[in-house]
N, C-alpha and C positions, 0 to 999 in steps of 0.2 A: 443722486442716490447711488449707493454701493450695493449691488445685487450679488449676494454670495450664494453659490450653487454647490450642493453636495449630493452625490449619488448615494443611495443606500449601500450598506455593506454587503459583502458576498453572501449569497443565499445558496441553499441546496440546489435549486434549479440552475444557478449559474455554474456550479461545479459539474453539473450533468449536461450542460449546454442545451437546455430546454427552452422553448418559447414560454415566457411567463409575463403576462400582462396583467389581466384581472385576477389571475390565480394567486393564492397565498403560498408563499415559500419562506420558511423562517431563516433568519441569519444563521450562518455556520459560526463556530468559534472564531474562525478567521475574520468573518464579517463583523462580529462584535468587537474584536480587537481593532479592526479598521475604524469603526465608529469612535472608539475611545481615543484613537490617535487623532482623528479630526477634532474631537472635543478639546484635546490639549492644544492643538494648533489655533483653534478659534476662541479660546477661553477668555481672551481679553477684548473681544469684539462686542461693543455695546449695541446689540441687535434691538431695533424698535419693534420689529414684527418677525414672527417665525411662522411660515406656511409649509405644510407637509402633505404628501399624497395620502390618500385613504388607506393604502395597503399597509399591512402590518410591518413589512420589512422596512418601509420608510418611516413609520411611526416609531419603531423600536430603535432605528438609527438616531432619529431626532431626540428621543428620550435620553440616549446615551451622550449626545452632544451638549445638551442644554446644561448651563451652569445655573446656580441659584439666582443670579442677578438677571438672567434672561427672562423675556416675557413668555407667558404660556403660549404654546403652539396652537395653530388652528389647522384643520384639515380642509382640503379643497379637491374636489373631483377633477378640476383642471390640471392638477398635478399628476393624475394617474397615468400609468404607462398605457400605451396603445393596447387595445383589446384584440387578441389574436383568435378569438372565437373557438372553433373546433380544433384549432392547432395548439391550443393551450397545453403546456406540459408534454409536448411532443418534441422529438428530436428531428433535426433536418434530414438525417439519413433515412428515417422512417417515412417521412412525408414525401420525399422526392421519389421514393419507389412506389408509393400507394395512392397518391393523391394528385390527379392531373391538374386540379386547380392550383395546387401549391406550385407546380412546375410553371404554370402560367403566371402566377405571382412573382416567382423568381425572375421571369423574363420582363415583367411589366408591373412592378410593385407599387407604382404611383397610381395605377388605374384598376388593378385587380384587387378585390377585397377578400380577406379570409372568410370562409363560411361562418355565419353568425357573428362575425367580428366587426371591427371598425375600419372604415375606409381611410386611406391616407388623406383624402380631402377633408374628411371630418376631423381627423387627428390634427391636421395643420390648422384648421379653423379654431379648434379647442385651444391649441397652444397660442394662437393669436389673441384669444380672449384672456389667457393667462398673462401675456405681455401687457395687455391694456390694464388688467387688474393690478398688476405689479406697479405700473407707472402711476396709477391713481392713488396709491398709498402715500401718506405723508411720512416718509422715513428717510433717514440718513443711511441706515444699514438694515437691509431686509435679507433674511435667510430662507432659501427654498431647498427643501429636502425632497428629492424626487427620483427619477429613473433616467437611464441612458437615453432613451428615445425622446423623452420630454425635454431634457436639459440641452441635448444637441440641436433639437428643433428650435428651441427657444433662442439659443445663440444665433442660429442662422437667421432667424427673423429679426432679432434685435440689431444684427449687423447688416440688414437689408440685403441678404443673400437669398437665392432661390430655395424653396423647401428641400430640394434634393441635396442641397449643400450640407445638410445636417451630418452626412457621413464623413465630413472633413473633421468632425469633432468626436474623438473617442474619449469618453468620460470615464476616468479611472476611479475605482473604489479606494477609499482610504486617503482621499485628497480633497481639496477645495478649489474652486474656481471663482473668479470675480469679474463682473462686467459693470462698468460705471456708466450710468445714465445721466445725461444733462439735456433736458428738453427732448428733442427727437433724435439726439445724437447719442451713440453708444461706443464705448471703448473697451475692448476686451484687455484687461490688465494682467490677469493670471489664468492659466489653464492647467489643471491637474497639479496644483502646487503642493509640495511635501513639506513646506517650511511654515514657520510661525507667521500669523497674520501681521500685516503692517496697515491697519485700517486708517491711518492718518495720512497716507501718502497720496 
């Protein structure tokens, strides 16, 4: 199976550097352009399945990517970004000054949970379920449209790396990545590719 990974296009929250997990933030004109670039790069890939996050930014990106011959996309909560709870749509500089729990989270983000948010343990368990769900699909080419945190954590898990290794993968917008799965073995073939797809290699 070839697993194609795309992060949603740039959003207003991205430009303002705000925490945005469960919150909705629309694509900017730049983000729309990024999705259209990816659409052109992946236009010839014969996707068997397309799964996307429930968030509008991911659904909009998916709609812009899909070609007439592609299957209808399906949403999955497993692809949603981590929920930052009370810190949603807040900037780091504000939180570091006003919220002691945020300071604690910065020091130990694997064990401190955002108020009313999702713990890192729950997030990694959810992404593990995503990995199992993806492997269970009968597909040669599977497209996932999601978020920075989900994609980087998924890569870490599929490559048998510890959860904290997700930070080794900075997922760029306007690009595509691909990891090939064969049984329990995974090979990262492309990361943040700006070129046309070569799905037969």
